[in-house]
N, C-alpha and C positions, 0 to 999 in steps of 0.2 A: 383452515390449515394452509391453503394456498396463499392467503394474505400474509400469514406469518412467514412463509418461505420467501415470498417476493420481498417483503419488508426487510427481512434479515439480509438478503442479497443486496438490496439497495443501501443499507447502512454500511455493510462491509465495503461496498464499492465507493461509498462516499469517503471512507477512511483512506482508501487507496488513491482516489482521484484528488480529493481536496486536501489531503495530508501528504502522504508519500507511500510508495508501494512497499509494503512489508509482506513477509511470507504469510501464507494462509494460517499456519499454526500460531504465529504471533498475533495475527488479527483476531482469531477465535479465542486466544488466551488473554485478551485485554481484560483488566479487572477494574471494576467501578469503585470498590471499597475494600477495606482491610489494610493490613500493614504493607501489602505488596501492590496496592492499587497503582495502576499505570495508565489508566484512562481518566482524564480530568474533564469534568463538566462544569459549566458556569455555576457560580454560587460559592459562598464562604470564602471570599477573597479571590476566587478564580474567575477571570473575565471571559474565557473562551474555552471551546472544546480543544483538547490536545491529548497527545499520548507520547509515551517514551518507552524504551526497551532497556532493561538492565543487561549487563554484559553476559550474565548467565542464560539469557533468553535468546541471544543472537548466535548465528552460525559462525560469525567471525570472532566471537568472544569479546567484542568491544561494546561498551555502552553506547546506545544511540540516543541522541539528544531529543528533548521535547520538540514535538512537531505540532504546530497549531493547525487546525482545520480552517481553511480559508473560506470566508463567507462569500467571496467573489465566485467561488466554485461550488457554492451551495452545500458544503459539508455540514456546517452547523445546523442548517435548516433540516436536512435529512436526519441527522442524529437526534435532534429534538423531537421530530415526528416519530422516529423509531422508539425512543425512550418512553414517549407518552402513549403511543398507540399500538406498537407492535410487540415490544418486549413483554408487556403485561399478558400477552397471549401464551407465554411459556408457563407451564404448570408451576415451576419452582422459582419464578422470577424474583419473588420477594426475599427469598433466602440466599439466592445465588450472588456471589461476588462478581461473576463474569458478565461482561457486556452482552455476550451471546451465550445464554445459559443452555445447558443440555435439555433435550426434549423430555427425557424420562428420568435421568439420574440427577439426584440432588448434588450440589457442590462440585459439579464438573462443567467444563465448557462444552459448547456444541461440538460434536465430533467432526473431524475433517471429512470423513466419509459421508455423513449426513449433509453437511454444508455443500460439499462438492456435488452431490446428487442434485440438491436444490439449485445450485448455481448453473450446472450443465442443463438442467431442465429449462431454466429461465432463459439462458443464452440461446438454446435451440428454438424455443418458442418465439424469440425475437429475431431469429434468423442470423445470429451473430456467431462466427467461428471463434469463440472466446473461451479461455480457461482462466481461472483466477491468477495463475502464475504469469499470464500474459500482461498483467498490469506492470510487472517488473520489466519484462522485455519491452513493453510499449514505451515506458518512460525512458529507458536507456536508449532505445532506438530513435526516438524523437530528438532527444538531446544530442546524440552523436551524429545523426543525419544532418542536423543543423550546422554543427561545427565539431570536428573531432577534438578541438580544444576544450570541449565540455566534458572530456573524460573524467577529470577529477570531480566534477559536479555529479555526473552519473554514478560514479563510485560511491560518493558520500550519500546520495539518495538511497542507493541500494544496500548500503552497509557493507560494501565490498572494497577491495583495494583497486587502484587503477589497473594493476596488472591483471587481475581477475576479469575486470570489465573489458579490457583490451582483448584478452584471450577469447572471451565469449561473444564479443560484438564486433570484431574486426570485419566480419562478413557484411556488415550493414550496407556499405556502399563503396565497394572496392574501386569502382570507376571514379567516383568523386575523390577518394583518397589519392589515387594516382594523379588525377588532375591537380589536386591541391599541392601535391609534391612537385609536380612540374612547374606550377606557378611560383612556388618558392624558389626553384632553381632559376627561373627567369628573373625574379626579383633580385636574387643574389648576383646573377651575371650582370644585370643592369647597374647594380650598385657599385660594381667594380670598374665600370667604364669611366 
């Protein structure tokens, strides 16, 4: 049981890290097959692991493009291992269309409550102050701390508008933003001389 829990957490983290940070419900709702499949695995003309989200599945109501899992970040390797070794440990894995099938109920994805319990248990055991939602905050924080000009990139990765990201992440490094503004003023003043 513990292997199934940790393996599931590892696969979900690989999607967030080697793909892009999507909401927990979107991650757990990824589908391997059927007319609404949105998680793509290599084979039958598909060369890589990837996922996409339809407009009806996103908070913004906008379709999110296909995102390839990067081999440099070991996403495909983790997903291959999960599909071969961990997913078969779920009782209804053969019938389920979901990448992360429910533990007891057929034709349902793994519940957010169950997954969150597994994730929190794994994070605590590793001594990490981590929640699944922090993948989103982490990506945005790293991009914006590097350069506030990355705001459009952070917004695109998160499936938000730049205004939403600006409102939620303006706190990241106020001191650096002030210094950046001051430097732009110096550049402007020097350009006028």
